[in-house]
N, C-alpha and C positions, 0 to 999 in steps of 0.2 A: 556576435561572438565574445565571451567573458573571457578576462584576463587569465582569470583559475576557474581551469573547471571543475564542479562540485559534482556529487555522488552522494547516493542514499547514506543518512547516518544511522539506516538500522537494517538490519537482515530484516527480510519478511518472506515470510511462506507463500509460495508463486510470484514472489516476485519476475519485474521483465527485463531485468538487464540480459537474459541468455538469448531473449526473441528479441530484443531492441532493434535489431536491424531491419525486422519483419517488418514492425512496426513502423518505424521510421521510414520504411518507403509507401506507408501511407499518408504521409505527412502530408498535407497542400501547402503549406508554407515552401515557399521558395518554385512553385510551380504555378505564378501568375494569381493565385485565390487572392481577393481581397481582406486576408486576414489580420484581425489586430490584436484579439482575443487568445487566451485558454483557458479553458476550464476542464477540472480534471475532479468529479465530483464523489469519487472511491479512491483517494489520495494513498491508503497504505504507502508503502517505502519510497514510492517516488521516484521511481526510475524513470518515467516517463517524463515526466515534471523538469526534472533538475535536468534530463536531455535537452527538452525543449529550451529552458531559461539558458542552459550551456551555449547555444545554437542560435536563437532569435531575439531580437528585441521587440516585446509584445507592447502594447498600451497598456494592457489590464488584463490580470491572470485571476483566476478562484481556483481554489481547492477547497473540499471538503472530504469530511469523513463521518460515520456514526460513531468511532473508536473515540471515546471523550480524552483519555489518556494519549493515545497519539495523535491529537488536533493540539492541545495543551501542550506535547511537546514541540512540536511546529512553533507554537505564538511562541513559547519560552525562546525558541532557538534566534526567530525571528528579534524577538525585542528584550532580550538579556541572556545573549551568549556568551558574553562574560561571565555573569555567574554560574553559568550553566557549565561550562565549564571548568571552572574551580571546583566544584563540586563533584565533577566526571573525575579530577586528575586526585581528588581524596578517594575516591573508591576504588581507583585503579591501584595506587599507593597501599594499598591497605589488603586489595586481592590478590595482586600479580605474584607477590613477594612468597607467598603464605603459602603454607605445605597442602594437600590435598584435603586431610580433616578439615583445618581451618578455613579454606574456600568452600568447603562443603556449609561449614554452620556461617557465614558471614552471606553465602547466599541465599541460604531460607531466612534469615535474618531479616535480609533485605526486601525479600518476596513478603514475607508477614507486614512489615511496614509498609511499603506500597500497596498492599491492601488494604490495609489500615489508612491511608491516606486516601485510596479509591473509595474507600467507602464513606470517608465525611465528605467527598465532593470537592477534597484538597487543590488549589492553584499555584502549589507552590514551586520554586527551582527544584526542592528537595522530588516531588513527586516527578518531573521530566527526566532529573538525573536517574532515579531507581527506573522508571521505563528505559532508557537506554543503555543502563549497567545491566538489567534483566535481560534485556533482548542480548546485550550480549554476550554472554555468558550461560545461557537458556540453551535448551535444547534443539537445535535448526532453527534459533529464531523465531519461534512460535509464538503467535499470541492466542492463549487458548483461555478461557474461564468457564466456571463451573456454573450449575444450575443457580446457585447463591450468588453469581457474578464476583466472584474471587479467580484471581490469576493463579492457574496452578501449573505451568510446566514447570518440569524437574531440570535440574542444573543439566549444562552440557559439561560435556567433557575435551575443550579447548586448554591448549598447554598457555598460551598466549595471548587472549582474546586484546584487541584493541577496543579497548573500553573509554579513551578519552582521544578523539582525533581531532586535536585543536586546529589546528588550520584550515580542515573539511568547516566545522561547525562555524568559523569565523567566515567562512566563504560561502556556506549556506545562507547564515544571518543577512549577509550583504544581497545575494540574490532573492531572498525573501522580502527586502522592504519593498512594501510598496503591493505585495499580494493579500487576496483579500482571504481569510483562512476564518472555516465556517466549521462548527459542530453540530452536525445534523443530516438529513436527508438529501439523499441526491437530487429529490426533488425542489429542494430551493436553490436549484442554481437556475430553475427557469426563468427569472425576472434578468440573470446574468447573459444566457446564451443566447442569440441573434446571428443573423446573416454574417455577422463578420466573424465570427467565432468555430476555431478548433477544438470540441470537446472530445476524450478521451474516456471512455468508461469501463472500468475493473473490476467488476463486483465480484459478489464472492460467487464460486465458481458452484456448478451442478453439480452435485455428485457423481462420480462415473459408476458407483456402487450405493446399495444402501446401508451400507457400514463405513463409507468414505469420509464421513462429514465429523470426524472426529475431532478438529480443531475448531470446536466452536469460537466464532468469531465477536459476535453477538449475542446476546440471550433473544432476542424477536426472531432470528433467524432469517432464511433467506431461501424458501424454496421457490415451486415453479409458478405458483400464483404469482409471488412477487419479480418472477423473471419475466414473465407475461407482462406486468404493470411496467416493467422495467423497458420491454419491449415498445411497448404503445406512445412512452416518453420520450424516446428515441425519434420514435417516427415523428411525433409532435413536433420536435426540435429540428428535423430535418425538415420536416416541411417549411421553417422557417428561414431554410438555407444555410442552416449550420451545416459544417462538416464534421461528422461525427462517426470514428472508430470505435468498436467495441471489442474486449475479448468475454473468450469463455471458455469451459470444458467442451472437450468434442464426445458425445454420448455415443458415436461409433467405435470407440473404443473398446465398451464393454459390449455393445450390443448395435451390431452394425445395421441392425431395422429402424434406430431408434433415428427419426429425423426430427428428434424434439425443436432443435434452432434453426434446421434447416426451411422448416415449416415457418417456425416463429418469423424468421428475418427473411422470406420469399422476396421482400422487394430490395433486399440487397444485397452485396457482392459477397460471399461464403469463401474465406479460403483456410485451408487447413495448411498450421505448419506443425513443428515439432519440438518439443522440449523434453528436458530433460527433467521429471520429478521423483524425489525420494522421501515425500513423508505419509504416504497415504499405509493405510496398515491391511491393504490387500494388493493381491500384483499387479491387477489392471491398474492399478492409478503409482504406479512404478517403472522406474526406466523410462524408456524414450516413449513418450506416447503424444498422438497429435493434441492441437488444440487449433480455437477457432478465431481467426479475427474477419469481423464483420464492419463492412463498410457501406456508404450508401451506395445503392446502383447509379 
C-alpha cells in the first residue's frame, strides 16, 4: 500500500473509475497467484494502473499507448514533475480568474499552440502542460483528432476546473519511478509479458453503432480486424501463463444477435457489467449500458 493514494491526472472518455470495483474483482494479485509484474498496453487515463500502484508492490510495471502526447505527459510527470507543475500553475493563474470571453480566447490559443508543438514532434514541458490544460478545460475530457492529426475538441463549460493538482502530480511522479513507459502498439508488450504478469487491456471500444465512433483517438483507427488481431495476441499471452483481463463494449446493447466478442473470446469468461456513458452521439451509447469484462477461462 502506498502512503499517499494517487489518481488519474487527466479525465478520460471511457475511463474505468466507475467500474473499477468490477475490474478489481478480477485481479489475480492477493489470490495466491505468483504475480510480480503488471502491464497495461492501452494506458489511457490510468485508473486501473494507479489502483494497482496504490495497492500492490510489484517488481516491474510496463505501460504503453499509441497516443504520443499522452505518453509524453506520463514521461514528463515521472521525470520532470516540478517543471510541469510550475507551468500548470501559470496556466491556472491566467485561466481561472478570467471572464468567459477571455477564457475562450485563452483556450483556443492554447489549443492552437498545442497543435503546433504536436506537429513539430515537440518533447517539451510545454507540450505536456498544454495536454493537461486542454484535458481539464475541454468538453468532457475528450481526446479527438481530425484527419490532419489536429486536436479539435471544443472548450468545456467548467466553472472551476482543477488545472494544477500539484500534490497528486508529485505523488504520481513518485509512483511512476521505475515504470517502463512506451509510446507504441500493444504488441510491443510481448517481450515483457510472461507467466508472472497481470496484464489489463483496455483497447478502443468497438462502436455500438456506425455513427458512434466520432471520438477519433488515433488516425489509424481500431476496427474489427484489429479487435480480432488483439484477441489472438491475448490468447498467445494467456498461453504463456499470463493473467489477462480485457474490457470492451457490449454489441448486444444495440443488437441482441451480435455475439462478436462472445465468439471471439469463446475460450474466456465474458462478464457483462454496467456503466454510465454520456458522450456518444446516439441514444444507444448514452446512459447506463453494459460493457464486457473478459478474463481467461
